[in-house]
matplotlib code that plots the C-alpha trace (Angstrom):
import matplotlib.pyplot as plt

x = [83.5, 82.2, 82.5, 85.4, 84.6, 85.9, 88.4, 90.0, 90.3, 92.3, 94.5, 95.6, 96.7, 98.3, 100.3, 101.8, 103.0, 104.1, 107.5, 108.4, 111.3, 110.4, 109.4, 107.6, 105.4, 104.3, 103.7, 101.6, 99.8, 98.9, 98.8, 95.9, 93.7, 94.4, 92.0, 90.1, 87.5, 86.1, 82.3, 80.8, 78.7, 76.8, 76.3, 73.7, 72.8, 69.5, 66.8, 66.2, 69.9, 70.9, 74.3, 75.0, 75.2, 78.7, 78.3, 77.5, 80.7, 82.7, 81.3, 82.2, 85.7, 86.2, 84.9, 87.3, 90.2, 89.4, 89.2, 92.5, 94.5, 93.0, 94.4, 91.0, 92.5, 95.3, 92.7, 90.6, 93.6, 95.6, 92.6, 94.4, 92.6, 90.7, 92.7, 95.7, 96.6, 99.7, 100.4, 102.0, 105.2, 104.8, 101.1, 100.2, 97.1, 96.2, 95.6, 94.5, 96.9, 95.6, 98.9, 101.0, 104.4, 107.6, 106.1, 105.8, 104.2, 101.5, 98.5, 95.4, 92.1, 91.5, 95.0, 94.3, 90.9, 92.2, 95.2, 92.9, 90.5, 93.4, 94.5, 90.8, 90.6, 93.7, 92.3, 89.0, 90.9, 92.7, 89.3, 87.9, 90.9, 90.3, 86.7, 87.6, 89.3, 85.9, 85.1, 81.4, 80.9, 80.2, 83.3, 82.1, 81.7, 85.1, 86.7, 84.9, 86.0, 89.6, 89.7, 88.2, 90.4, 93.6, 92.6, 91.8, 95.1, 97.0, 95.1, 95.7, 99.4, 100.0, 98.0, 99.7, 103.1, 101.9, 100.8, 104.2, 105.9, 103.7, 104.3, 108.0, 109.4, 112.9, 111.6, 111.8, 113.5]
y = [82.1, 84.8, 88.4, 90.4, 93.0, 96.6, 95.8, 92.9, 95.0, 97.7, 95.3, 93.7, 97.1, 98.0, 94.8, 95.5, 98.9, 97.9, 96.9, 100.5, 101.9, 105.5, 107.0, 110.0, 107.5, 105.9, 109.3, 110.5, 107.2, 107.1, 110.7, 112.2, 109.1, 109.0, 111.8, 112.3, 109.6, 109.7, 109.2, 106.0, 107.2, 105.2, 107.4, 106.4, 107.9, 109.6, 107.4, 110.0, 109.8, 106.8, 105.8, 106.3, 103.4, 102.0, 103.2, 106.8, 106.8, 105.3, 108.0, 110.8, 109.4, 109.0, 112.6, 113.9, 112.0, 113.5, 117.0, 116.6, 115.2, 117.7, 120.6, 122.3, 123.9, 125.4, 126.5, 128.3, 130.0, 131.0, 131.4, 130.4, 130.7, 127.7, 127.4, 129.2, 130.5, 131.0, 132.8, 131.0, 132.7, 132.2, 132.7, 134.9, 132.9, 132.3, 128.7, 127.3, 125.6, 123.1, 122.5, 125.2, 124.3, 124.5, 125.2, 122.2, 124.1, 125.8, 124.5, 125.6, 124.4, 122.0, 120.5, 119.8, 118.2, 116.0, 114.8, 114.2, 112.2, 110.1, 109.3, 108.5, 106.2, 104.4, 104.0, 102.7, 100.3, 98.9, 98.5, 96.6, 94.3, 93.6, 92.8, 90.4, 88.1, 87.4, 83.7, 84.2, 86.1, 84.6, 84.0, 86.4, 89.2, 88.5, 88.6, 91.9, 93.4, 92.3, 93.6, 96.9, 97.3, 96.5, 98.7, 101.6, 101.3, 101.1, 104.1, 106.1, 105.4, 106.1, 109.4, 110.5, 109.9, 111.9, 114.7, 114.8, 114.8, 117.7, 119.6, 119.0, 118.4, 117.4, 114.9, 111.2, 111.8]
z = [124.4, 126.7, 125.6, 127.0, 129.7, 129.5, 132.2, 130.4, 127.2, 128.9, 130.8, 127.4, 126.1, 129.3, 129.5, 126.0, 127.1, 130.6, 129.2, 128.5, 130.4, 129.9, 133.3, 131.6, 129.8, 133.1, 134.7, 131.8, 131.7, 135.4, 136.7, 134.8, 135.4, 139.1, 139.8, 136.5, 135.6, 132.1, 132.2, 130.9, 128.0, 125.4, 122.4, 119.9, 116.5, 116.3, 114.7, 112.0, 111.0, 108.9, 107.8, 104.1, 101.8, 100.9, 97.3, 98.5, 100.6, 97.7, 95.3, 97.8, 98.3, 94.5, 93.9, 96.6, 95.1, 91.7, 93.2, 94.9, 92.0, 89.6, 91.5, 92.2, 95.3, 93.1, 90.6, 93.3, 94.8, 91.7, 89.3, 86.1, 82.8, 81.6, 78.4, 77.0, 73.6, 71.5, 68.3, 65.4, 64.3, 60.6, 60.0, 62.9, 63.8, 67.4, 68.4, 71.7, 74.1, 76.7, 78.6, 80.1, 78.6, 80.6, 84.0, 86.2, 89.1, 86.9, 85.0, 83.1, 84.4, 81.5, 82.0, 85.6, 85.0, 82.1, 84.2, 87.2, 85.0, 83.8, 87.4, 88.2, 85.2, 86.3, 89.8, 88.5, 86.3, 89.4, 91.2, 88.1, 88.0, 91.7, 91.1, 88.3, 90.9, 92.6, 92.0, 92.8, 89.6, 86.2, 84.0, 81.3, 83.9, 85.3, 81.9, 81.1, 84.4, 83.8, 80.2, 81.0, 84.0, 82.1, 79.2, 81.7, 83.4, 80.1, 78.6, 81.8, 81.9, 78.2, 78.3, 81.5, 79.9, 76.8, 79.1, 80.7, 77.3, 76.2, 79.5, 79.7, 76.2, 77.4, 79.9, 79.0, 75.7]

ax = plt.figure().add_subplot(projection="3d")
ax.plot(x, y, z, "-o")
ax.set_aspect("equal")
plt.show()
């Protein structure tokens, strides 16, 4: 099968949108390109610049996911304390508190990091369960991936529900 030319690729997309009845669509589609011609450029990466490996990209995406779900942007803007403290009414001793009770829109730094880690653990568990479906791996490796994946998802779910019960005592009662 011969390769498609640039002209045949644009006609295929134009044929799909030719059935539109909107006159403004046709004007905006034809008018700018009647006197403006985009240049034909062939951009190449410099030879000194190499694409990152798939594991590097995966690691960066996973790190970004952890940063987003941990609330690092919130921590930078609001600057909450790392950990809180409360005083016992009967003995007067001060004890540390990891979760900011009663405030859904607030968090301590450790609370956000631990919750983000639980979300990350659940996501890695789903990835491990997906890897366990590969028939080209040995059976023992697939069983290991499946067992670690299922246990990761279960631990992440149970701990996240525990965090919610600590954070909001009247929730899920």
